C-alpha positions as CSV (number, residue, x, y, z in Angstrom):
1,M,-38.0,30.6,-6.4
2,H,-41.8,31.9,-6.0
3,G,-42.8,33.0,-2.6
4,K,-44.4,29.8,-1.5
5,D,-41.9,27.5,-2.9
6,K,-39.3,29.5,-0.8
7,D,-41.5,29.2,2.2
8,T,-41.8,25.6,1.6
9,M,-38.0,25.3,1.3
10,Q,-37.2,27.0,4.2
11,A,-39.6,24.8,6.3
12,A,-37.9,21.8,4.8
13,D,-34.4,23.5,6.2
14,R,-35.5,24.0,9.7
15,T,-37.0,20.3,9.8
16,I,-33.3,19.2,8.5
17,R,-31.7,21.3,10.8
18,E,-34.0,20.3,13.8
19,S,-33.7,16.4,12.6
20,V,-30.0,16.4,12.9
21,A,-29.8,18.4,16.1
22,Q,-32.4,15.8,17.5
23,Q,-29.6,12.5,16.6
24,A,-26.6,14.8,17.2
25,E,-25.6,13.0,20.1
26,T,-26.6,9.7,18.8
27,L,-24.6,10.4,15.3
28,K,-21.5,11.3,17.7
29,A,-21.5,8.3,19.7
30,L,-21.8,6.0,16.5
31,A,-18.5,8.1,14.9
32,L,-16.8,7.3,18.2
33,K,-17.5,3.8,18.6
34,I,-16.7,3.0,15.0
35,H,-13.2,5.2,15.5
36,A,-12.4,3.5,18.8
37,Q,-12.9,-0.2,17.1
38,P,-11.6,0.1,13.5
39,E,-12.2,-2.8,11.4
40,L,-10.5,-3.4,7.9
41,G,-12.3,-3.7,4.3
42,F,-15.1,-6.4,4.2
43,E,-14.5,-7.3,8.2
44,E,-16.6,-4.3,9.4
45,K,-19.2,-6.0,11.2
46,K,-19.6,-4.1,14.2
47,A,-19.7,-0.9,12.2
48,C,-22.3,-2.6,9.9
49,A,-24.6,-3.9,12.7
50,W,-24.3,-0.6,14.5
51,Q,-25.7,1.2,11.7
52,T,-28.5,-0.9,10.2
53,A,-29.9,-1.2,14.0
54,L,-29.9,2.8,14.0
55,L,-31.7,2.7,10.4
56,K,-34.3,0.2,11.6
57,R,-35.1,2.6,14.5
58,W,-35.7,5.1,12.2
59,S,-38.1,3.2,10.2
60,F,-35.8,2.4,7.1
61,A,-36.1,-1.1,5.6
62,V,-32.9,-2.6,5.6
63,Q,-31.3,-5.3,3.5
64,T,-28.2,-6.9,5.0
65,P,-25.9,-9.1,3.8
66,W,-26.2,-7.5,0.5
67,L,-25.1,-8.4,-2.7
68,G,-22.7,-11.0,-1.8
69,M,-21.4,-8.8,0.9
70,D,-21.7,-9.5,4.5
71,T,-20.7,-5.8,5.7
72,A,-22.7,-4.2,2.9
73,Y,-26.6,-2.8,3.3
74,R,-29.1,-0.8,1.7
75,A,-31.6,1.1,3.7
76,D,-35.0,2.6,2.3
77,W,-37.5,5.1,3.2
78,G,-40.6,6.1,1.2
79,D,-41.4,4.7,-2.0
80,G,-42.1,5.7,-5.6
81,N,-39.7,7.9,-7.8
82,P,-37.1,9.8,-7.8
83,V,-34.4,7.9,-5.7
84,F,-31.8,9.9,-3.9
85,C,-29.0,7.6,-2.2
86,I,-26.4,8.5,0.3
87,M,-23.5,6.3,0.8
88,A,-21.4,5.4,3.6
89,E,-18.0,4.1,4.2
90,Y,-16.7,2.7,7.1
91,D,-13.5,0.7,6.8
92,A,-10.4,1.5,8.6
93,L,-6.7,1.6,7.4
94,P,-4.2,-1.1,8.7
95,G,-1.8,0.0,11.7
96,I,-3.6,3.6,11.3
97,G,-7.1,2.8,12.1
98,H,-9.4,5.7,10.9
99,G,-6.7,7.7,9.2
100,C,-9.0,8.5,6.5
101,G,-12.0,9.4,8.8
102,H,-14.3,6.7,7.5
103,N,-16.5,6.8,10.9
104,L,-17.4,10.4,10.2
105,I,-18.5,9.3,6.4
106,C,-21.1,7.0,7.8
107,A,-22.1,8.9,10.4
108,A,-23.0,11.8,7.9
109,A,-24.6,9.6,5.8
110,L,-27.2,8.5,8.3
111,G,-27.6,11.7,9.7
112,A,-28.5,13.2,6.3
113,G,-30.8,10.1,5.5
114,F,-32.8,10.2,8.7
115,A,-32.8,14.1,8.3
116,L,-34.3,13.9,4.3
117,S,-36.8,11.5,5.0
118,R,-37.9,13.6,8.2
119,A,-38.3,16.5,5.6
120,L,-40.0,14.8,3.1
121,A,-42.5,13.4,5.3
122,A,-43.2,17.1,6.9
123,Q,-43.4,18.3,3.5
124,K,-45.6,15.5,2.1
125,Q,-43.3,15.2,-0.5
126,T,-42.8,12.0,-2.6
127,G,-39.5,10.0,-3.2
128,R,-37.3,7.7,-1.6
129,V,-34.4,7.9,0.4
130,V,-31.8,5.2,0.3
131,V,-28.8,5.1,2.8
132,M,-26.1,2.5,1.1
133,G,-23.6,0.7,3.3
134,T,-20.7,0.3,1.0
135,P,-17.5,-1.5,2.9
136,A,-13.9,-2.0,1.6
137,E,-13.3,1.4,0.0
138,E,-9.6,1.2,0.9
139,S,-8.2,-0.9,-2.1
140,K,-10.8,-3.9,-1.9
141,G,-13.3,-1.7,-4.2
142,G,-16.6,-2.5,-2.1
143,K,-18.5,-0.2,-4.7
144,V,-16.9,-1.7,-7.6
145,K,-18.8,-4.9,-6.7
146,L,-21.4,-3.2,-5.7
147,V,-21.9,-1.9,-9.4
148,A,-21.1,-5.2,-11.2
149,N,-23.7,-6.9,-9.1
150,G,-26.5,-4.2,-9.5
151,G,-26.3,-2.3,-7.0
152,M,-27.1,1.2,-8.6
153,K,-30.2,-0.1,-10.6
154,G,-32.9,2.3,-9.9
155,I,-30.4,5.0,-8.2
156,D,-31.5,8.5,-9.6
157,A,-28.5,10.3,-8.0
158,V,-26.0,9.8,-5.5
159,M,-23.9,11.7,-2.8
160,M,-21.5,11.1,-0.2
161,A,-19.4,13.7,2.0
162,H,-15.7,12.7,2.8
163,P,-13.6,14.4,5.6
164,S,-10.6,16.3,4.7
165,S,-8.6,19.2,5.8
166,R,-11.1,21.8,4.0
167,T,-14.7,22.0,3.0
168,V,-14.6,22.0,-0.9
169,P,-16.9,20.5,-3.8
170,D,-16.2,17.2,-5.5
171,T,-12.7,17.5,-7.3
172,G,-12.7,14.5,-9.0
173,S,-10.7,11.6,-8.6
174,T,-8.3,9.1,-10.8
175,A,-8.6,6.2,-12.4
176,I,-6.4,3.6,-11.2
177,Q,-4.9,0.3,-12.4
178,R,-2.2,-1.7,-9.8
179,F,0.0,-4.4,-10.9
180,L,2.4,-6.8,-9.2
181,V,5.5,-7.6,-11.5
182,G,7.7,-10.5,-10.9
183,F,10.9,-11.4,-12.9
184,K,12.4,-14.9,-12.6
185,G,16.0,-15.4,-13.4
186,Q,18.9,-17.8,-12.2
187,S,20.9,-17.6,-9.2
188,A,24.9,-17.9,-9.0
189,H,27.8,-16.5,-6.6
190,A,28.0,-13.0,-7.5
191,A,31.8,-13.1,-7.2
192,A,32.9,-16.8,-8.2
193,S,30.6,-17.2,-11.0
194,P,28.4,-14.1,-12.1
195,E,28.4,-15.3,-15.7
196,L,26.1,-18.2,-14.8
197,G,23.5,-16.0,-13.4
198,R,20.3,-13.8,-15.1
199,N,19.8,-11.1,-12.6
200,A,15.8,-11.0,-11.5
201,L,16.7,-7.5,-9.6
202,D,18.5,-6.1,-12.8
203,A,15.1,-6.6,-14.2
204,V,13.3,-4.7,-11.6
205,M,15.7,-1.9,-12.0
206,A,15.7,-1.4,-15.4
207,L,11.7,-1.2,-15.0
208,F,12.1,1.5,-12.5
209,H,14.7,3.1,-15.0
210,G,12.0,2.9,-17.8
211,V,9.0,4.6,-15.5
212,N,11.5,7.3,-14.8
213,A,12.4,8.1,-18.1
214,W,8.7,7.6,-19.1
215,R,7.4,10.5,-16.8
216,Q,8.7,13.5,-18.7
217,Q,6.1,12.1,-21.9
218,L,3.5,11.5,-19.0
219,P,0.3,13.9,-19.4
220,E,0.6,16.6,-16.2
221,T,-2.3,14.8,-14.5
222,S,-1.1,11.5,-14.9
223,R,0.5,9.6,-12.0
224,I,2.8,6.2,-11.6
225,H,4.5,5.2,-8.6
226,G,6.1,1.9,-7.4
227,I,7.8,-0.1,-4.8
228,V,10.5,-2.8,-4.9
229,L,9.0,-6.0,-2.8
230,D,11.5,-8.4,-3.1
231,G,15.1,-8.1,-4.2
232,G,16.9,-10.9,-3.3
233,V,18.6,-12.4,-0.3
234,M,22.5,-11.5,0.0
235,P,24.6,-9.3,-1.9
236,N,26.7,-12.3,-2.9
237,I,24.0,-14.1,-4.5
238,I,22.6,-12.9,-7.6
239,P,18.9,-12.7,-7.2
240,D,17.0,-15.4,-9.2
241,A,13.7,-13.7,-8.2
242,A,12.5,-10.3,-7.7
243,R,9.0,-8.5,-7.3
244,C,7.7,-4.8,-7.8
245,G,4.5,-3.2,-7.4
246,F,3.2,-0.2,-9.5
247,Y,0.2,2.0,-9.2
248,L,-0.9,3.8,-12.6
249,R,-3.5,6.9,-12.2
250,S,-5.3,9.1,-14.5
251,P,-8.2,11.2,-14.3
252,D,-9.3,10.0,-18.0
253,D,-10.0,6.2,-18.2
254,S,-9.1,6.2,-22.0
255,V,-5.6,7.6,-21.0
256,L,-5.2,5.1,-18.1
257,R,-5.8,2.2,-20.7
258,T,-2.9,3.5,-22.8
259,M,-0.6,4.1,-19.9
260,T,-1.4,0.3,-19.0
261,A,-0.6,-1.0,-22.4
262,R,2.8,0.7,-22.6
263,F,3.7,-0.4,-19.0
264,R,3.3,-3.9,-20.1
265,K,5.5,-3.5,-22.7
266,M,8.1,-2.0,-20.7
267,V,7.8,-5.1,-18.3
268,R,8.6,-7.1,-21.4
269,G,11.5,-4.8,-22.3
270,A,13.0,-5.2,-19.0
271,A,12.8,-9.0,-19.4
272,L,14.5,-9.3,-22.5
273,M,17.2,-6.6,-21.7
274,T,18.2,-9.0,-18.6
275,D,17.1,-12.6,-20.0
276,T,14.5,-13.2,-17.4
277,E,11.2,-14.1,-17.6
278,A,8.5,-11.8,-16.7
279,S,4.8,-12.1,-15.0
280,I,2.5,-9.2,-14.3
281,E,-0.6,-9.5,-12.5
282,T,-3.4,-7.2,-11.5
283,W,-3.3,-6.0,-7.9
284,L,-6.2,-5.1,-6.2
285,T,-9.4,-3.6,-7.6
286,P,-9.1,-1.1,-10.4
287,Y,-11.1,2.1,-9.9
288,K,-12.5,4.3,-12.6
289,A,-12.3,8.0,-12.9
290,R,-14.7,9.8,-10.9
291,W,-17.0,12.4,-12.6
292,P,-18.0,15.3,-10.6
293,N,-21.2,16.8,-10.9
294,A,-21.4,20.4,-11.3
295,T,-25.2,21.0,-10.0
296,M,-24.8,18.6,-7.0
297,N,-21.5,20.4,-6.3
298,R,-23.2,23.9,-6.6
299,L,-26.0,23.0,-4.0
300,Y,-23.6,21.6,-1.6
301,I,-21.2,24.7,-1.4
302,E,-24.5,26.6,-1.1
303,A,-25.7,24.7,1.7
304,V,-22.3,24.5,3.5
305,D,-21.7,28.2,3.2
306,Q,-25.0,29.1,4.5
307,L,-24.0,26.7,7.5
308,G,-20.8,28.7,8.1
309,M,-18.3,26.0,7.0
310,K,-15.9,28.7,4.9
311,P,-15.9,26.3,1.3
312,R,-13.3,27.1,-0.6
313,Q,-12.6,26.1,-4.3
314,P,-10.0,23.4,-4.3
315,D,-6.2,24.3,-5.7
316,H,-6.2,21.6,-8.3
317,P,-8.3,18.4,-9.3
318,G,-8.2,15.2,-7.0
319,R,-5.2,13.3,-7.5
320,G,-6.3,10.2,-5.3
321,S,-8.5,7.5,-6.3
322,S,-11.9,6.1,-4.9
323,D,-14.3,3.4,-5.8
324,F,-17.1,6.0,-5.5
325,G,-15.4,6.7,-9.5
326,D,-17.5,3.6,-10.5
327,V,-20.6,4.9,-9.0
328,S,-20.1,8.2,-10.5
329,Q,-20.4,6.8,-13.9
330,K,-23.6,5.3,-13.2
331,A,-25.8,8.2,-12.2
332,P,-25.4,11.8,-11.1
333,G,-22.6,11.9,-8.1
334,A,-21.0,14.0,-5.5
335,H,-18.2,13.0,-3.3
336,V,-17.8,16.1,-1.7
337,Y,-15.6,17.1,1.4
338,F,-15.6,18.6,4.9
339,G,-13.1,20.0,6.8
340,I,-12.1,18.4,10.1
341,S,-9.2,20.1,11.0
342,K,-8.3,23.8,11.5
343,K,-5.0,23.3,10.3
344,T,-3.7,21.2,7.2
345,V,-3.1,17.3,8.2
346,P,-2.3,14.7,5.9
347,C,-5.1,12.2,4.7
348,H,-4.0,8.3,5.9
349,S,-2.0,9.5,9.1
350,T,-2.4,9.1,12.6
351,Q,-2.9,13.0,12.8
352,F,-5.7,12.6,10.7
353,A,-7.3,9.8,12.7
354,E,-7.1,12.2,15.7
355,A,-9.1,14.9,14.0
356,A,-11.7,11.8,12.9
357,G,-12.4,11.6,16.8
358,S,-11.8,15.1,17.6
359,R,-14.9,17.3,18.9
360,Y,-14.5,19.7,16.0
361,G,-14.5,16.7,13.4
362,L,-17.7,15.5,15.1
363,D,-19.3,18.9,15.0
364,Q,-18.2,19.1,11.2
365,M,-19.8,16.0,10.3
366,L,-23.0,17.1,11.6
367,K,-22.9,20.0,9.4
368,A,-22.1,17.7,6.7
369,A,-25.1,15.8,7.2
370,E,-27.3,18.5,7.2
371,A,-25.9,19.9,3.6
372,M,-26.4,16.7,1.9
373,A,-29.9,16.5,3.3
374,R,-30.4,19.8,1.9
375,V,-29.1,18.7,-1.5
376,G,-31.1,15.5,-1.4
377,Y,-34.3,17.6,-0.9
378,R,-33.7,19.9,-3.3
379,Y,-33.3,17.1,-6.0
380,L,-36.0,15.0,-4.9
381,T,-38.2,18.1,-4.9
382,E,-37.5,20.1,-8.1
383,P,-37.5,18.7,-11.4
384,E,-35.3,21.5,-12.8
385,T,-32.5,20.3,-10.3
386,R,-32.7,16.7,-11.4
387,R,-32.5,17.8,-15.3
388,A,-29.4,19.9,-14.8
389,A,-27.5,17.2,-12.7
390,R,-28.7,14.8,-15.5
391,R,-27.2,17.2,-18.1
392,D,-23.9,17.7,-16.4
393,F,-23.8,13.6,-16.0
394,L,-24.2,13.1,-19.5
395,A,-21.7,16.0,-20.6
396,A,-19.0,14.1,-18.6
397,K,-19.5,10.7,-20.6
398,R,-16.8,10.4,-23.4
399,P,-17.3,8.7,-26.5
């Protein structure tokens, strides 16, 4: 980087830091309000209203409802190209509240969008900043609907930061397909006339035995897990109906398609073995695998390291699933992580919900906002960064 370019970048970083600091109390208050009043997917009316009010105050042009979703929004600042998008999530979990920390995700997104817009203005740089509110990440797939309805059109790169126990780059995520499986048999008295029955619960158990045997032949990175949803009424009544639910995951979309085809055969096989009738239906919204972007990952790690967040490399690729996977297959994207606890706490837990409302978690959220703004500024102002991110994106595509 030449001396003049370095000076310009340092000036932009100062503006970003000052802008986040200027809005620090506002961003913390937003995160705590959403934390205190958790709303489930597609019901986030308060969270959406609070965010869009702030964005309007900051001179963003806001569209809400958006793309057929009442609690989605798109907020634009600037004009022309390129276009850098920062995504917000704000739905909660049933019974746990913000046990995934989405209250911090949206506050970090707004902070990053504000700081990035001010840095561009201060340095008289062109480009557009988009803060995009995406509801219902928790199994309902707000981003899947967004992608299907053209929400990624014109977006050149996209980023979001998710709370975690550690500050790490985008680790990727698995594609997921979820199924509800039912079996229909014939009830009978289990002692007096068992020969007249056809046991639907036996079919469920046969399916579980088949799945457990199948695990030995699955790739190391694939996952399958299920539960029994309905197994009968009384032990002396042969169940004429039984249901179970399964999640199938793989970091490779093509592998998941193969897994899905075999799982369907296993359902049919369980029905044949027990002389029952089987039904299988898609449960919740399927998500695609996430494609981490090496260039955006590197820029994020550089930024959080400079901010003293002590980033580390992940121990293993991401094993969970997120609807950001669908987004990452449309444009270069990074779904990065920032640590909100000084010790390891499991996500989707009451302990994680507590960390998402803690002073330490809020301070880390502000740093994540600053880091994302720095990445966005580099992307919008450096042609080589854009080219490198695009090369990473194209390399991730499979035939």
